[in-house]
N, C-alpha and C positions, 0 to 999 in steps of 0.2 A: 374277541371284540380283536387282536392282532390279527388270529386269521381271516376273519370277516375284510378287513382292511386288505390283506394280501389278496385275497381273492378276487375283490373286486377292481383292484388294479390291474389285476394280469388281463381281468375281463375289459377292464377297457382299452389297455395297450393293443390285445387282440382285435379288438372291434374298430378302434383306431386305423390300427396296420391295413388292415381288410377294406375298412373305407377310404383310405388313402388311393389302394388302388383301384376302386371300383370308381371314383370321381374322376380321379386322373385319366382312365386310361381305360377303353372300350376292350373287352376281350373278346374274341374273333377266332371261330372253329377254323384251324388250317389243316389242311391233311401234309402227308411228307411229303406226296407228290408237288403241291402250290411252293412247298419251301425248296424243294431241289429247283424247280424251276428257278424261283428268287435265287438262289445263290448262284445259279448259271449266268443270271444277267448281272446281278450285283454286287456278287462276294469280293472285296477288295483280296483274300488270299488266294483269288484263282485269277486276279489280274495279269500277277509276273508270270502266269505260266503262258495265260494269252499273248505277251507281250515279247519272250522266249520264242513262242511259234512262230509269230510273225518276223523277229529278227531273222530266224531259220530260214526261213520265206526269202525272205531278201538274199540271206547268202546265195542261193540257187541262182538268181540272176547274176549277181557278181562272177560263180565259175562259169555259167553259160558264157559272160562274157570275157572268158579265155579263148571265146573261137572267132571273134574279132578280128581284123587285123591291127597292127599297131602302126600307128601312122605318125612320125616324127616330123614337127618342122622347127627349122630356126632361122633369124634373120639378127646380122648382127653390123653394127657401124663403129668404124674406128679411125682411132687419128695414128698415122704411120711416118716414125721419125727418120730421118736420112738415118743411112747404113755409111759405114766404110770397108775398105780392102786393104790388105796387107801379105806383105809375103809370109810364108809359113812361117819364119822366125820372126812374125811380127815387125818388121820392119817395113819401108817403103809406104807409110801412111797414105792412103788416099780416099777419100770423102767420094761417097756414090748419094747422090741425090734419089729421091725414091717419092713416088707420088704420095703426096700426106693422107689422103680421102680413101679409107679402104668401106669396101662393104661385102656383106656375105648374105645369100640367099639357099637354103636346103631343105629337100621334100625328101621324105625316105619311108617308105610302105612296106610292111613285112606283112606277109599272110601265113600263120600257120598250116602245115600242111600235116607234117607229121610230128607227135610230140614224144613217142614211145607209150600213149595212152594215159599220157598226165592231167591231159585238158579234160577226157573222157570220164578217167578216176575221180576228177578232184568234182565233175557234176554231179556222178552216182555218191559221191559221201558227203556234197552238201544235201542230197536229197534223203540219204539216209538220216542223216544230223535231223532232218525236219522231221523225218518218222519216229524219231526217239522223240522227238519233244512233242509230240502230238501224245506218245503214251506215257509221258511226263505229266501233261496234263489231266489224260485222262486217270492217271494216277492221285493226282493232288483232288481232281475231281469227286473220285470214288472217295478219297479220304475223310474231303468235308462233308460227302453226303452220310458216311456213318458217324462221324462226328455230332453231326446234326439229328441222325437218328437217335443216340444217344440223348442226347440232350430231350430231344422231344418226348421218347418213353422215360426218360426221367421224372419230366413234368405231368407225364401221365399217372406214374405210378405216385408222386407226390400230393397230386391232386385227389388220388381215388386214397390214399393215406392217412390226407387232411377228412376225408367225409369218414373214414375209420375214426379216428382221433374223437371227432366232434360227436359221432355218437354214440362214443365211448364216454365223453363227459357228460353229456347229457343223461346217459344212464348212469352214473356214478352221481350226478346230481339228484337225480329220483331217489335213488337211497340213500344219500344223504337227507333230503327232507323226511323220510319215513326214519333215520335212525333220530333226528331232531324229536320227531314225533313221538318216539318211544322213550328218548330219552324223557320228554315232558310227563309221561308216563311212569317215570322211574323204574324202566326196565331196559334201558341201555345205558352206559356209560361214558363221561364224556372224551375219555380218553380213546373209545372207539371214533368219535366224531372227528376229533382230530387227527388221527391217522388217514380216515378218508378223506378230510380236505384236505390233506399233503397230497392223496392220491387225483385228485380235481388238481390241485397246485402243479404237479407233475405232468400231468396231461395239458394243461393250459402252456405249460411253457414249453411241451414237445409241439405245439398248435403255432406259437409264435417262430419254434426254430423250422419248422416244415414252409412258414409263408417267406421266410428269409430267404431258403434254400431257393422256392420257388422264383421269389425275386431273381436270384441270381441265375439261375438255370435260365430262367425267360431271356434277361439282359442278354447273356450269350447266344443263344438261340437266334435272338432277331440280330444281334450284331453280325454274324457269320452267315446266317441267311441272306443279309443286306436289305432286311424288312425296314421301314419308318419307323425311328424311334417312337418310345410310348407305346408301341404294338403290344399287347399281350393275347399270347397264344394259346389256345384252346386246343388240346389233341381230339382231333375226330375218335371219339368214341366206339365206332363203327369197327375201327382197325380189330378189336379184340373177334370180330364176328368174321371175319376174312379165312376165306378157305384157303391155308396154308397146303401147298405139293407137300405131298411125302415121296418124293425121289429117294431114291437108291445112293449110297455113298458113292458108287461106282461112277454114276452119272453127273454128280457132284463135281467129282474129279475132273473127268472130262470136259467138264463147263470149265474150270479151271485152267485145265491144260490149253486152252483156246482163248481163253476170253480173258484171263488174269492181266492185268497191265504191268504186272512185277516181271512175269513172264518174258510177256511180248516187250519191255521195254530192255530186258536183258539179251534178250534176241537181238536185238537191234544194235547193242553195241555188239556182239558179235562179228554182225556185219559191218559196222564202222571198223571196228581192227581190222578185218582182212581186208578192204578196199585201203587201207592207209597203207596195208603192206603193198599193195597195188600201185600206189602211189610212190612208194619210196623204190620201188622196182623201177618205174618209169625213170630215175634220175639217172640209170646206168645205160641208157636206149640214145641215141642222137636223136637230134631234132632238125626238121625241114623243115623250112619255108621259102615262100616265093618272095623274091623281092624286087621293088622299082624304086627308084631315087630319079631326081633332078637337083641341079644347083649350079648358082652363078655365083662367081667370086670374081675378086676386082680389088686393085689392079693384080695385074700376074707377075709374080716377086721371084718366079722359077729361072726368069730371064735377067741378065745380066746386059746391059742395063735394065730394069725393071720396064714392064710396058703397061702402060696406063688406059688399060680396058679389060673389061669384064671376059672372062672365061667361063662358058656356059657347057654342059654336057647332062646327058641323061643315059638311064641305064635300067635292065632289066635282067633277070637271073634267079638262080638257085640260090640259098644261102644252107649250108650244112654246120652246124655247131656240134661240138663232143665235149662235154665236160670229162677230160682223163682221172682228175682227180678222183671223179666217182667210184673209181675201180678201185681205190683201197678206201675210199669213207663210206660209201653205200653200205658196205658190209655190214658196220656197225650199227647203223640206223635201222638196217631191215632185221639184224637179230632183236634188236629192242622190240620191232614192231610185229615180230612172229611169238614175243614173249608178252607182249600186251594181250594179242590174240589166246594165246594160251590161258591167261589171268580171266578174259570177258568167256570164254568156256566154262571155268569153272565156276565162275559168279551165276552163269546161266542154270549151270547142275546145281548150285546150292538155293539159288530160286524155284525151282522145281522141287527141289527137296523139302525145303521150308514152306511152301504152297502146299504141297501134299500133305504134310504133316497139321497144317493150320484146318485145312477142310476136314481131314478126320475128327481132329481133336474137336472143332467148331459141331461137326454133326451127332458127335456123342452128346456133346453137351444140349442141341438140340433134342436129341429123344430124350434125354434125362430131364428137360423141361417139361416134358408133356409128364414123365413118371410123378416128377415133384408137385406138379397141378393136383394128380389123383391124390397124392400126399397128403397136401395140405386142407384141400376140400372136406376128406373127412376129417383134418385136427379140427377144422373148423367147425364141423359138426358136432363134436366129442366135446369142444371146448364150452359151445352155447349149451349143449346139455349138460354139463357140468356147471355152467355157472348158474342155469335156471335152477339147478338141483339145490344147490349151496346158498340161492339166494331163497329159495321153499325153506329148507331147513334154518335159515337166519333168521327168517321172518317169523319160525316157530320156537326160537330161542334154543335151536339143538346145532345150532353152528355159531363159532367164533368170527371175529371180525378179522382175523387172520388167515380165515377160511377164503372168507369173502373178498378179501385183496389177493389172494393168489390165484382164485378164478377168475377175476375181472383181469390182473395181468395175463394168465394164461390167455383169456381169449383174444383180449387185445394183440397180444405177439402172435395169436393164430391167425387172426385176422392180415395182419400186416404181411406173414408169409404168405399168404392165398393172394394178396394183390402184387407181391412181387413175383410170384409164381405165374401169374397170368401175362405179366411183362416179362418178364424171362424169355417166353416161347416165341414173342414176337423179336426181342432182341436178336436172340441166336438163328431166328431166321434171315435177318436183316444181316447177321455175323457172317452165315453162308454164303448171300449175295455179295457183300463186300469181298471175301476172301476168295470168292468163283471171278470175281471182274463182270457180276450183274448189276450189281445195284444201282 
């Protein structure tokens, strides 16, 4: 009686959980490509990368503005107090009246002509940073796509797993009904029924866990892809029927060398470091610019007594400036820039090596997944044959209940492993796409 109540409660919980999901949300078949497109438009995790790319784009405009002339204007009004004169020993004091109201207006224009390559290098450096920002965006996009792929395939896997468990629950209940009939005929023990009821209870508990896992996976998938809340994703079942390319490892390695955003980001960092060296070297070169200016000042205080008039003049010419301290300061900055370049080159070599190793490992796992599928298919055939044989023998009183339990568990495990094997092929294919930068 207690077992029946337990089974009834578990069954209600399963039906209730499934019912809430069905009533509150409408499942939709969505392909991986549609998820990728949605994430591209709506993913919150991609927005920082896009804004960083936009910021880097504005940095180019700021760097190009260095080619424009520098224009300075100043205007001032002042009150000037009276002065006084004395001898050199500060005796013979005499008051010196000065016009009290002063004014000054100045305009200066400087057009850079030669800066030692500082402006050009600054613009190129900003452009390289924009390129690096784009590669960083690509890397983040690939990470999100692969993350979505993992959730998507896990949902596919657990949906199939739920079907397998439900099938085994129905099959176990059929056996349980036969046991009850045999018990009434006096040819089965109550202990056998209890043990099989425990099997059914465990299967129903597994169903509850599967449904909970699907809810979690679906929420993660919907949130990261930027889909409307409440969407229930059903994977496209035709994904397992896709004809996956069987390219050699060398082709995958070549694709990774060209397309991997990890490698391209490391390459851009090397270019940035080298351009930073050029910018540091430019500090040791003179700066040349065309200059023009005009000013008007009053009163004229350089005369004694001061002249209460405005003095105006203009000029044009060439200005040359040189930071002499750069001769002994820039060497340290240049050494630091060169070390940074060596560090970036080392990081590039490490990125290439890690990518090569990752592609090799993923390719081996990809081939292994096909081998595993063949093995799992054979295991299911054997498990079903064994279950059928044991069930026939049990019906003829030639097998024990423990044999039935072992056969049922073996069959369930084999079917679950087959589901996983089919999904693993797709998973490792997308893993190869991710590692080689083609996802």
